[in-house]
C-alpha positions as CSV (number, residue, x, y, z in Angstrom):
1,M,29.6,12.6,-19.5
2,L,29.2,11.6,-15.8
3,T,27.0,13.7,-13.7
4,S,25.8,13.2,-10.1
5,Q,22.3,14.2,-11.0
6,L,20.9,13.8,-14.5
7,P,19.8,17.0,-16.1
8,S,16.0,17.3,-16.4
9,R,16.1,18.5,-20.0
10,V,18.6,17.9,-22.8
11,E,19.0,18.4,-26.5
12,P,19.0,14.8,-27.6
13,Y,19.7,15.3,-31.3
14,K,23.0,17.1,-30.5
15,L,23.9,14.3,-27.9
16,A,23.2,11.6,-30.5
17,A,25.3,13.3,-33.2
18,R,28.2,13.4,-30.7
19,R,27.4,9.9,-29.4
20,E,27.3,11.2,-25.8
21,R,26.8,9.0,-22.7
22,L,25.0,10.4,-19.7
23,E,25.2,8.6,-16.4
24,G,23.8,9.8,-13.1
25,L,21.1,9.7,-10.5
26,V,17.5,10.7,-10.4
27,A,15.9,11.3,-7.0
28,L,12.8,9.0,-6.7
29,D,10.9,11.5,-4.7
30,K,10.9,13.8,-7.7
31,L,8.8,11.4,-9.7
32,P,5.1,12.0,-8.9
33,R,3.6,9.4,-11.3
34,L,5.8,6.7,-9.8
35,A,4.5,7.7,-6.3
36,E,0.9,7.3,-7.6
37,E,1.7,3.8,-8.9
38,A,4.0,2.5,-6.1
39,G,3.7,4.9,-3.2
40,D,6.2,7.4,-1.9
41,Q,9.8,6.5,-2.5
42,T,13.1,7.5,-1.2
43,G,16.6,7.1,-2.6
44,D,17.9,7.4,-6.2
45,C,17.6,5.6,-9.5
46,H,20.9,5.0,-11.3
47,V,20.5,5.8,-15.0
48,V,22.9,5.2,-18.0
49,L,21.8,6.7,-21.3
50,E,23.8,6.3,-24.5
51,F,22.8,8.6,-27.4
52,G,23.6,7.6,-30.9
53,V,22.7,7.1,-34.5
54,D,22.0,3.6,-35.9
55,A,23.0,2.3,-39.3
56,Q,19.7,3.5,-40.9
57,G,20.3,7.0,-39.6
58,R,17.7,6.8,-36.8
59,R,18.6,8.7,-33.6
60,E,18.3,6.5,-30.6
61,I,18.9,6.2,-26.9
62,R,20.1,3.0,-25.3
63,G,19.4,3.0,-21.6
64,H,19.7,1.1,-18.4
65,L,18.2,2.0,-15.1
66,Q,18.3,0.4,-11.7
67,A,16.6,1.3,-8.4
68,T,15.5,-0.2,-5.1
69,L,11.8,0.6,-4.4
70,A,9.6,0.1,-1.4
71,L,6.6,-1.8,-2.8
72,A,3.5,-2.9,-0.8
73,C,3.1,-6.6,-0.2
74,R,-0.2,-7.7,-1.8
75,R,-1.1,-9.9,1.3
76,C,-0.3,-7.6,4.2
77,L,0.3,-4.2,2.5
78,V,3.6,-3.7,4.4
79,P,6.3,-2.3,2.1
80,L,9.2,-4.5,1.2
81,S,12.4,-3.6,-0.7
82,Q,12.4,-4.7,-4.3
83,D,15.2,-4.2,-6.9
84,V,13.9,-2.9,-10.2
85,S,15.9,-2.7,-13.4
86,S,15.3,-2.1,-17.1
87,E,17.1,-2.1,-20.4
88,F,15.5,-0.1,-23.1
89,L,16.0,1.2,-26.6
90,L,14.2,4.4,-27.6
91,G,13.9,5.9,-31.1
92,M,13.6,9.6,-31.2
93,I,10.7,11.0,-33.2
94,S,9.6,14.6,-33.8
95,D,6.0,13.8,-34.6
96,E,3.8,11.0,-33.3
97,A,3.0,9.9,-36.9
98,L,6.6,8.8,-37.3
99,A,6.3,6.2,-34.5
100,A,5.0,3.7,-37.0
101,E,8.2,3.9,-39.0
102,L,10.3,2.7,-36.0
103,P,11.2,-1.0,-35.9
104,A,9.6,-3.1,-33.2
105,S,12.8,-3.1,-31.2
106,H,12.5,0.7,-30.6
107,E,10.1,2.4,-28.2
108,P,9.2,5.8,-29.6
109,V,10.1,8.9,-27.5
110,L,8.7,12.3,-28.6
111,V,11.2,15.1,-28.9
112,E,9.5,18.5,-28.9
113,N,11.3,21.7,-29.9
114,E,14.6,19.7,-29.9
115,Q,14.2,19.2,-26.2
116,L,13.7,16.0,-24.2
117,D,12.5,15.8,-20.6
118,L,14.8,13.1,-19.2
119,L,12.9,12.8,-15.9
120,T,9.7,11.9,-17.8
121,V,11.6,9.2,-19.8
122,V,13.1,7.7,-16.6
123,E,9.8,7.8,-14.8
124,D,8.1,6.1,-17.7
125,E,10.7,3.3,-17.8
126,L,10.5,2.8,-14.1
127,I,6.7,2.5,-14.1
128,L,6.9,0.0,-17.0
129,S,9.4,-2.1,-15.1
130,L,7.4,-2.4,-11.9
131,P,6.5,-6.0,-11.0
132,Q,2.9,-7.0,-11.4
133,V,2.6,-8.3,-7.8
134,V,5.0,-8.3,-4.8
135,Y,4.8,-10.7,-1.8
136,H,6.8,-11.3,1.3
137,D,8.0,-14.8,1.9
138,E,5.3,-16.5,3.9
139,A,7.5,-16.7,7.0
140,D,8.1,-12.9,6.8
141,C,4.6,-11.8,5.9
142,H,2.5,-10.0,8.5
143,V,-0.5,-12.1,7.6
144,S,-0.5,-15.5,9.2
145,A,-0.6,-18.7,7.2
146,D,-4.1,-19.5,8.8
147,Q,-5.4,-16.3,7.3
148,L,-4.1,-17.3,3.8
149,V,-5.9,-20.7,3.8
150,S,-9.4,-20.9,2.5
151,K,-12.0,-23.2,4.1
152,T,-12.3,-26.7,2.9
153,D,-15.3,-29.1,2.7
154,G,-14.3,-30.8,6.0
155,E,-14.7,-27.6,8.0
156,A,-18.0,-26.2,9.4
157,Q,-20.2,-25.2,6.5
158,E,-22.8,-22.5,6.5
159,A,-26.5,-23.4,6.3
160,P,-27.5,-24.0,2.7
161,A,-28.8,-20.9,1.0
162,T,-32.5,-20.7,0.5
163,N,-33.7,-21.0,-3.1
164,P,-35.2,-17.6,-4.2
165,F,-37.4,-19.4,-6.6
166,A,-39.0,-21.7,-4.0
167,V,-42.1,-19.3,-3.8
168,L,-42.6,-19.8,-7.5
169,N,-42.7,-23.5,-7.1
170,V,-45.4,-23.2,-4.5
171,L,-47.4,-20.9,-6.8
172,K,-47.0,-23.2,-9.7
173,G,-48.3,-26.1,-7.6
174,K,-51.5,-24.1,-6.7
175,D,-52.1,-23.2,-10.4
176,A,-51.7,-26.9,-11.4
177,L,-54.4,-27.8,-8.8
178,K,-56.9,-25.2,-10.2
179,G,-56.5,-26.5,-13.7
180,K,-57.5,-30.0,-12.6
181,K,-60.8,-28.9,-11.0
């Protein structure tokens, strides 16, 4: 089933029994937790979800998502465009205790009252696929190369720090003199 916008809630067990495929868009500005992690976003995330049942009778969702996000450069904090994509395999569970029964290849997704919030699933996968750090190329960064270089030994050095225990050495020296008298 091809839709322009993915529905926010579905009945995943019925979709899995019929081996349905959902493909559509999710507006990035409708994902508040993504905005907390990566800042306000515009545009859409393209999502493909294939519902099915595996050979062991487990209901699963195979998915792919792709979006272009504006992420802040860690040097200059100016946003840059970053393509983010993810392939995922979700195992549907009705109780959190059943998550341990899923194979390692499946991520658990909790289905409550035979309903699944697709927007939450997409948002979770987008957040998990965010890169750890993002940088502009040095030539494009708004921070100059001079600001990125740390000082070396050949450059002007600060005055050596005073030893906070120097006073104790002086006191220790006076005590040693008293003991010799």
